[in-house]
C-alpha positions in Angstrom: 20.3 -27.2 -38.0 22.6 -28.5 -35.4 24.0 -27.4 -31.8 26.3 -28.4 -29.4 25.0 -30.6 -26.5 26.1 -33.5 -24.7 23.0 -35.5 -25.5 23.2 -36.5 -29.1 19.4 -36.6 -29.4 19.4 -32.7 -28.4 21.7 -31.7 -31.2 19.2 -31.6 -34.2 16.6 -28.9 -34.4 13.0 -29.4 -35.4 12.0 -26.3 -37.7 8.3 -26.0 -38.1 8.8 -24.0 -41.4 6.1 -23.0 -43.9 5.1 -25.2 -46.9 7.4 -23.3 -49.6 10.5 -23.9 -47.1 9.6 -27.5 -46.3 9.4 -28.0 -50.1 12.6 -26.2 -50.8 14.7 -28.2 -48.4 12.8 -31.5 -48.9 11.2 -31.4 -45.3 14.9 -31.5 -43.7 13.7 -28.8 -41.3 12.6 -31.9 -39.5 16.2 -32.5 -39.0 15.7 -34.5 -35.6 13.2 -36.9 -37.4 15.8 -37.4 -40.4 18.7 -38.2 -38.0 16.3 -40.6 -35.9 14.9 -42.4 -39.3 17.3 -41.4 -42.1 15.7 -44.1 -44.6 12.5 -42.5 -44.3 11.6 -40.8 -47.6 11.6 -36.8 -47.5 8.1 -36.5 -48.1 7.1 -38.5 -44.8 9.0 -36.7 -42.3 6.5 -34.0 -41.5 3.8 -36.7 -41.0 6.0 -38.6 -38.8 6.8 -35.6 -36.8 3.3 -34.4 -36.3 2.1 -38.0 -35.3 5.0 -38.0 -32.7 5.7 -34.2 -32.3 5.6 -34.3 -28.1 8.3 -37.3 -28.3 10.5 -35.5 -30.5 10.4 -32.2 -28.9 11.1 -34.3 -25.5 14.0 -36.1 -27.0 15.7 -33.0 -28.3 15.1 -30.9 -25.3 12.9 -28.5 -27.0 15.2 -27.4 -29.7 12.5 -26.1 -31.7 12.2 -23.0 -34.2 9.0 -21.6 -35.6 10.2 -21.2 -39.1 13.1 -19.6 -41.0 12.1 -16.0 -40.2 12.5 -16.7 -36.6 16.1 -17.3 -37.1 16.4 -14.4 -39.6 14.9 -11.9 -36.8 17.1 -13.5 -34.4 20.3 -13.6 -36.1 20.3 -10.7 -39.0 21.9 -8.4 -36.9 24.0 -10.1 -34.5 26.6 -12.8 -34.5 26.0 -16.6 -34.1 27.5 -18.0 -31.1 29.5 -21.0 -32.6 30.3 -23.8 -30.2 32.5 -26.9 -30.9 31.1 -30.3 -30.8 31.7 -31.5 -27.3 33.9 -34.3 -28.7 35.8 -32.0 -31.2 39.7 -32.2 -30.8 39.6 -35.6 -29.0 42.1 -37.9 -30.5 41.3 -41.2 -31.3 43.0 -43.6 -28.9 
């Protein structure tokens, strides 16, 4: 649900999953919306996303998946490239 990116707003995915998956994961497939508005109830995330869809896709630089099947097709036969967070390993001063 996350990726390594310099811009924090581009790190969280929007996954346009079908209703069964949305219900199973309590709409957290709208991860960018959840990070933007963490106090919003899970059942309101989809409506907020649909209302501001273009803005969310611009903010997260098009980090969009069209359902969990897309990830299954893409990653079922190949390894996932794991990138460290840009700040990983930096020591606190």
